[in-house]
Each structure stands twice: as C-alpha cells, then as structure tokens.
Wavefront OBJ file of the C-alpha trace (Angstrom):
o trace
v 89.971 53.162 168.443
v 92.264 55.479 170.275
v 93.815 52.178 172.218
v 94.664 50.644 168.893
v 96.566 53.311 167.529
v 99.436 52.856 170.098
v 99.107 49.214 169.719
v 99.568 48.950 166.220
v 102.659 51.401 166.014
v 104.244 49.141 168.857
v 103.464 45.891 166.791
v 104.835 47.546 163.624
v 108.296 48.721 165.263
v 108.465 45.082 166.624
v 107.764 43.592 163.461
v 110.506 45.723 161.889
v 113.170 45.067 164.714
v 112.416 41.026 164.346
v 115.620 39.713 163.350
v 114.684 35.762 163.154
v 111.191 34.067 161.920
v 110.739 32.827 165.438
v 110.616 36.444 166.597
v 108.396 37.308 163.717
v 105.830 34.453 164.581
v 105.707 35.889 168.425
v 104.690 39.235 167.147
v 101.901 37.526 164.720
v 100.514 35.454 167.574
v 100.194 38.404 169.826
v 98.358 40.461 167.422
v 96.654 38.137 165.091
v 96.454 34.953 167.267
v 93.079 34.004 169.013
v 93.863 35.885 172.029
v 95.983 38.637 170.197
v 94.828 42.140 170.534
v 93.517 42.810 166.855
v 91.341 39.341 167.609
v 90.143 40.555 170.687
v 89.138 44.268 169.219
v 87.197 42.118 166.616
v 85.290 40.244 169.220
v 84.101 43.819 170.517
v 82.332 44.392 167.616
v 79.360 42.006 168.617
v 78.950 44.619 171.475
v 78.505 47.572 169.570
v 75.546 49.353 168.193
v 74.949 48.967 164.334
v 75.960 52.858 164.095
v 79.204 52.146 166.269
v 79.954 48.921 164.390
v 79.742 50.478 160.884
v 82.694 52.994 161.960
v 84.566 50.595 164.033
v 84.811 47.686 162.116
v 86.538 49.160 158.906
v 89.275 50.951 161.332
v 89.915 47.594 162.951
v 90.084 45.414 159.738
v 92.368 48.417 158.496
v 94.743 47.675 161.500
v 94.495 44.211 160.749
v 95.609 44.288 157.185
v 98.185 46.648 157.862
v 99.743 44.612 160.462
v 99.422 41.520 158.287
v 101.336 43.271 155.334
v 104.032 44.277 157.641
v 104.566 40.800 158.530
v 104.329 39.205 155.320
v 107.093 41.751 154.167
v 109.400 40.969 156.933
v 109.037 37.540 156.637
v 110.090 37.629 152.796
v 113.200 39.985 153.953
v 114.240 37.428 156.442
v 113.660 34.220 153.972
v 115.518 35.976 151.601
v 118.643 37.022 153.982
v 118.424 33.349 155.189
v 118.859 32.032 151.816
v 121.411 34.478 150.732
v 123.592 33.356 153.799
v 122.956 29.775 152.855
v 124.181 30.234 149.361
v 127.352 32.093 150.522
v 128.105 29.431 152.758
v 127.481 26.412 150.693
v 129.806 26.799 147.888
v 130.129 23.920 145.423
v 133.306 23.512 143.116
v 131.892 21.725 139.811
v 135.613 20.998 139.032
v 135.834 18.726 141.733
v 135.485 15.010 140.899
v 132.113 13.421 142.283
v 132.544 12.121 145.642
v 129.220 9.999 145.639
v 128.894 6.548 144.476
v 126.623 6.961 141.139
v 123.380 5.713 141.298
v 122.024 2.543 139.489
v 124.392 -0.233 137.797
v 125.137 -1.542 134.285
v 123.571 -4.647 133.909
v 125.406 -8.056 133.380
v 124.139 -8.408 129.895
v 125.308 -5.215 128.922
v 128.533 -5.703 130.725
v 129.392 -8.864 129.010
v 128.572 -7.477 125.639
v 130.836 -4.538 125.982
v 133.407 -7.334 127.240
v 132.632 -9.455 123.985
v 133.152 -6.036 121.986
v 136.354 -5.540 123.309
v 137.783 -8.913 123.141
v 136.771 -9.447 119.377
v 138.148 -5.987 118.482
v 141.514 -7.026 119.453
v 141.170 -9.973 116.994
v 139.971 -7.302 114.091
v 136.094 -7.961 114.369
v 133.583 -5.062 113.669
v 130.309 -5.044 115.452
v 127.403 -5.480 113.358
v 123.512 -5.014 113.969
v 120.301 -5.358 112.420
v 116.560 -5.118 112.613
v 114.801 -6.958 115.601
v 111.609 -7.297 113.335
v 112.928 -9.343 110.342
v 111.379 -10.686 107.280
v 111.117 -14.516 106.616
v 113.773 -14.164 103.623
v 116.577 -12.775 106.054
v 115.831 -14.831 109.136
v 115.156 -18.319 107.423
v 115.248 -18.635 103.391
v 118.828 -16.949 102.991
v 120.309 -19.112 105.725
v 119.330 -22.045 103.773
v 116.321 -23.239 106.099
v 113.661 -24.726 103.655
v 109.888 -24.139 104.019
v 109.332 -27.516 105.934
v 112.105 -26.257 108.562
v 110.888 -27.005 112.171
v 112.496 -23.471 113.094
v 109.667 -21.921 111.258
v 107.000 -23.507 113.099
v 104.638 -20.998 114.664
v 105.680 -22.630 118.364
v 108.956 -21.456 118.123
v 108.625 -18.048 116.041
v 106.402 -14.636 117.213
v 104.951 -14.018 113.603
v 103.228 -10.542 112.593
v 99.898 -11.271 110.857
v 100.852 -8.658 107.970
v 103.357 -9.339 105.139
v 106.000 -6.735 103.636
v 105.431 -5.075 100.138
v 107.326 -8.272 98.565
v 105.059 -10.795 100.012
v 107.698 -11.902 102.592
v 106.227 -12.816 106.170
v 107.276 -10.787 109.214
v 108.707 -11.840 112.816
v 110.584 -11.075 115.643
v 114.124 -12.596 114.612
v 114.697 -15.849 116.200
v 118.695 -15.586 115.929
v 120.851 -12.669 115.011
v 121.895 -14.576 111.799
v 120.149 -12.321 109.548
v 122.717 -9.728 110.513
v 125.439 -11.992 108.660
v 123.470 -12.055 105.693
v 122.596 -8.339 105.473
v 126.288 -7.412 106.024
v 127.664 -9.670 103.351
v 125.300 -8.166 101.089
v 126.116 -4.438 101.945
v 129.750 -4.982 102.522
v 130.522 -7.945 100.390
v 134.152 -9.704 101.234
v 136.290 -10.129 103.066
v 134.387 -9.602 106.254
v 134.892 -10.409 109.938
v 132.054 -9.141 112.372
v 130.212 -10.138 115.187
v 126.545 -9.570 115.769
v 125.058 -9.062 119.497
v 121.687 -8.359 120.069
v 118.035 -9.061 121.354
v 116.071 -12.384 119.878
v 112.920 -13.969 120.305
v 111.607 -17.413 120.662
v 108.404 -19.047 122.041
v 110.019 -20.573 125.244
v 110.347 -19.882 128.880
v 111.790 -21.639 131.755
v 114.623 -21.447 134.176
v 117.138 -21.285 131.503
v 115.114 -20.151 128.691
v 113.261 -16.881 128.138
v 110.920 -15.542 125.433
v 113.321 -12.720 124.833
v 117.223 -13.284 125.292
v 120.457 -12.238 123.927
v 123.068 -13.908 121.453
v 125.887 -13.161 119.550
v 127.027 -14.645 116.430
v 130.553 -14.421 114.506
v 131.114 -14.303 110.777
v 134.607 -14.493 108.870
v 134.610 -14.532 105.145
v 137.794 -14.584 103.281
v 139.886 -16.695 101.140
v 141.353 -20.041 102.232
v 139.362 -20.361 105.587
v 139.372 -23.513 107.429
v 137.954 -25.127 110.851
v 141.510 -24.567 112.328
v 140.742 -20.985 112.104
v 137.259 -21.413 113.686
v 138.720 -23.325 116.675
v 141.676 -20.851 117.100
v 139.104 -18.209 117.340
v 137.064 -19.562 119.567
v 139.646 -20.585 121.916
v 141.344 -17.185 122.046
v 138.189 -15.658 122.581
v 137.147 -17.790 125.625
v 140.327 -17.736 127.344
v 140.276 -13.716 127.331
v 136.645 -14.076 128.404
v 137.070 -16.158 131.379
v 140.447 -15.145 131.910
v 142.163 -18.486 132.049
v 144.342 -20.214 130.090
v 143.502 -23.918 130.769
v 140.551 -23.643 128.427
v 139.949 -26.802 126.346
v 137.568 -26.848 123.573
v 136.078 -30.238 122.111
v 134.425 -30.275 118.476
v 131.532 -32.662 117.697
v 130.024 -33.284 114.686
v 126.158 -31.775 114.300
v 124.027 -30.270 111.882
v 122.830 -26.379 111.049
v 121.503 -25.551 108.058
v 123.423 -22.584 107.438
v 126.857 -24.411 108.019
v 128.399 -27.556 106.314
v 130.180 -28.788 108.297
v 128.583 -28.185 111.199
v 130.109 -28.584 115.061
v 128.817 -28.349 118.516
v 131.854 -26.830 120.553
v 132.255 -28.413 124.182
v 134.124 -26.705 126.893
v 135.920 -28.472 129.620
v 134.851 -27.526 133.254
v 135.866 -28.507 136.762
v 135.308 -28.089 140.386
v 136.823 -25.394 142.476
v 135.938 -24.409 145.809
v 132.858 -26.343 146.026
v 131.526 -25.032 142.404
v 131.624 -25.726 138.897
v 133.812 -23.209 136.632
v 134.855 -23.456 133.009
v 138.343 -24.376 132.528
v 140.158 -27.857 132.828
v 140.707 -31.034 130.806
v 137.111 -32.652 130.563
v 138.577 -36.229 130.465
v 140.288 -35.915 133.591
v 138.774 -37.259 136.947
v 136.542 -34.346 138.516
v 136.223 -32.607 135.080
v 133.533 -32.800 132.740
v 132.362 -31.335 129.398
v 129.978 -28.592 128.861
v 127.867 -27.703 125.557
v 128.547 -24.034 124.671
v 127.797 -23.122 121.300
v 127.006 -24.265 117.643
v 129.418 -23.284 114.893
v 130.615 -24.437 111.489
v 131.835 -23.438 108.010
v 129.529 -21.235 106.158
v 127.336 -23.406 103.662
v 128.169 -22.359 100.105
v 124.596 -21.653 99.636
v 124.338 -19.107 102.189
v 127.325 -17.394 100.482
v 125.580 -17.681 97.353
v 122.430 -15.985 98.849
v 124.270 -13.215 99.859
v 125.713 -12.523 96.245
v 129.260 -13.901 96.711
v 131.125 -16.827 94.844
v 131.550 -19.759 97.064
v 134.242 -21.225 95.186
v 136.275 -18.047 95.751
v 135.196 -17.201 99.421
v 134.854 -19.676 102.454
v 134.264 -18.683 105.989
v 133.111 -19.807 109.422
v 130.193 -18.742 111.496
v 129.152 -19.555 115.350
v 126.666 -18.302 117.843
v 125.878 -18.393 121.656
v 123.833 -17.176 124.188
v 124.975 -13.655 125.940
v 122.737 -14.306 128.984
v 124.452 -17.801 129.370
v 127.911 -16.473 129.152
v 127.188 -13.860 131.971
v 125.393 -16.991 134.144
v 128.599 -19.217 133.660
v 130.886 -16.351 134.319
v 129.192 -14.484 137.199
v 127.494 -17.389 139.090
v 123.717 -17.042 138.292
v 121.511 -19.919 138.105
v 118.092 -18.392 136.739
v 117.980 -16.426 133.384
v 114.244 -15.033 134.344
v 115.880 -12.920 136.905
v 117.856 -10.942 134.460
v 114.726 -9.569 133.333
v 112.463 -9.396 136.409
v 113.599 -5.838 137.085
v 114.394 -6.582 140.901
v 116.414 -3.950 142.325
v 118.133 -6.158 144.908
v 119.268 -8.465 141.990
v 120.438 -5.516 140.173
v 122.523 -4.094 142.926
v 124.085 -7.628 143.678
v 124.878 -8.670 140.020
v 125.388 -5.077 138.337
v 128.161 -3.491 137.398
v 129.573 0.015 138.064
v 129.915 2.263 135.101
v 133.415 2.971 135.628
v 134.230 -0.996 135.523
v 134.984 -0.606 131.525
v 136.332 -4.096 130.248
v 139.835 -3.336 128.919
v 142.725 -6.071 127.742
v 145.263 -4.492 129.580
v 143.305 -4.962 132.973
v 141.328 -8.063 131.946
v 137.935 -7.934 130.677
v 136.239 -9.161 133.890
v 134.966 -6.932 136.466
v 133.905 -6.874 140.448
v 130.184 -6.593 140.645
l 1 2 3 4 5 6 7 8 9 10 11 12 13 14 15 16 17 18 19 20 21 22 23 24 25 26 27 28 29 30 31 32 33 34 35 36 37 38 39 40 41 42 43 44 45 46 47 48 49 50 51 52 53 54 55 56 57 58 59 60 61 62 63 64 65 66 67 68 69 70 71 72 73 74 75 76 77 78 79 80 81 82 83 84 85 86 87 88 89 90 91 92 93 94 95 96 97 98 99 100 101 102 103 104 105 106 107 108 109 110 111 112 113 114 115 116 117 118 119 120 121 122 123 124 125 126 127 128 129 130 131 132 133 134 135 136 137 138 139 140 141 142 143 144 145 146 147 148 149 150 151 152 153 154 155 156 157 158 159 160 161 162 163 164 165 166 167 168 169 170 171 172 173 174 175 176 177 178 179 180 181 182 183 184 185 186 187 188 189 190 191 192 193 194 195 196 197 198 199 200 201 202 203 204 205 206 207 208 209 210 211 212 213 214 215 216 217 218 219 220 221 222 223 224 225 226 227 228 229 230 231 232 233 234 235 236 237 238 239 240 241 242 243 244 245 246 247 248 249 250 251 252 253 254 255 256 257 258 259 260 261 262 263 264 265 266 267 268 269 270 271 272 273 274 275 276 277 278 279 280 281 282 283 284 285 286 287 288 289 290 291 292 293 294 295 296 297 298 299 300 301 302 303 304 305 306 307 308 309 310 311 312 313 314 315 316 317 318 319 320 321 322 323 324 325 326 327 328 329 330 331 332 333 334 335 336 337 338 339 340 341 342 343 344 345 346 347 348 349 350 351 352 353 354 355 356 357 358 359 360 361 362 363 364 365 366
C-alpha cells in the first residue's frame, strides 16, 4: 500500500494537468486499464490471506474511486471548455438571410390554386370555400338534380350510412358547386366568386382519381349573358397559360344547373414536338381540346338559393385543377399527384418563393 500512495499522487497531478481529452484518456488507461497500476494492484488481492485482503481491498478500491472521480471531473471541465470555445468561434447572425435552399416544395395543385386566386382576384372574384362532407340537398337537389339523376348513383358518389337531423343523406361532395348555393344563400346578389377545393367520385385511372380538385366560378348580377362568360374564360386562360393566342369554341351541351349549357373547347397545337394549349383549332396542325363545362345559371337554381330569377341572372363554370396543372406543366398521369413520391415532388414541385403575380407572370419555374 505504501507504493500506491505516490502512484496515486502522481496520477492525480497528471490528470489535473491534462490539457486534452486524449491526454486524459492516456492517464485513465495507465491507471484503470487492464494493465494499469490500479488494476494490477487489485489482482494481487487473490494472493493475500483473508486478514491481509480485508485491509488491502478497501484501500485499493478507495484509490481506484479517487482516480476515477478525478478523471470524470477533469473530463467535464475539458468538454465544457471545448464547448465554450466552439460557441465563441461559431457565431450566427440571425439578421442575415437564409443561405440554404428551403427543404421541400409546393405541390403543383397548391401552386395552380394560388395562380387561379391571383388571376381571378384581378377580375374582382372572391375565393369561397365550403364543407367537403355535404348534404344531399346542397350537393344535388338545390342544383336542379332530380332523384333519378345518374350523378346520384352509388357508383359515382361516396355516401355515408347516416342522415343529418333534417333527414338529408350525407356524402362526400362530388363537385364544388354546393359552395355556389351556400354563397348565394349567405351573401345574396350580386356575387362573384370562385370555389376551389377537393371533391370525391368513385373513379380511378390515369386521368381520374377518387379524390381530385376542382375550381368553379359563379357570377350573379343583372343583365348577365353568355358573352360575359366567354370573355371571362378567355381572359382567365390567356393569363393562366400566358399566351395571347388562346381561342375558345363553345358547343351546346346539357347540365341540370345551367340553361343554356355549353362545353368549352380550347385550341391547341404542336410546338417543339409536344402539344400545347394555344392556336386556332381549325388550322392545319391544330386541334380542339374539351376543357370545361359552363352555362347560364338555371333559373331554378337561383330560386333555390332564395333569389328572384326575374331580377338576377348569372353564369357558372367548372374545371379540374389537376388537369390544368397537367396541361401547363407537362404531367401525364393524374395518379402521380397523390403517390407522395419525393422524386416526383422534387421534379414538379415549386419553390415557396415562387409566388404567382400578374405583374411577373403567374407561371413559375418548377
């Protein structure tokens, strides 16, 4: 034991003088490692008599504990000093702009919805929203769809098993047209809104999914006619596709909530080996693409919303937001919009800083 005291004092001095963690580790190995002097002293206990062992063992363990405590204290001091030095050298100015690119991206559907809102805000339209879980009256009846209308069929509509307190069937809305009814009931006339949002139908293939996005527009005022509808759509599409050669063709059609009803075709042409929206559909190398449905709001729908159809007229239109994104930004499979594939999102996604503005052009580089 007389040999342990000078070894302990020397070890404690060396530990206190260690300037680095590596130097401290050398002292730990020299004292407490497998071949360290403390470990060797512990091995001698097996050669002692019980009386000698009872005296030597506590003394050796006390030396071992004193050395281990000294190492732990010095290690904490060295680590704290290293952290302080790092904090002092690695300063961060929080007033500087971020230099790293933002993580993630804006989904094309969100980007297109922002573009739509920007364009129609310039035309005096407000953005209206409504519930995605809708009742049968707002989704069908108020839009002049009778009980036998095919759109009410189970194979098209996701119904809930329970009815609401008024006995109406509950469902996932099949279009955003119920927002038009709710807006007219709440706000009256005149009114000028767009209603973008998610809708649900029982369908799935490369161009259809059970959940997709629509935007519908509604104008109710006095002395409104089809000319106003065509001008509005033409102005919107020119701003959205950022082309002045947008040509529309209106074809007679039928929708229960509009009368007269028209399908709207847009001319498209081949440029650089791919088809793009723009150009006259009657020219060689051009064709017509069906884009949306529209028409003058049916008098019965206006009446259902609590307005006088003899005083108020209007037009409405609707089209798929996802399809708009596909046409403008070159996607060919609607299902990829909802797969959550990071590679697809990083390729087609948009920077959060690409805010659509009419002054700079609503398009953005993906």
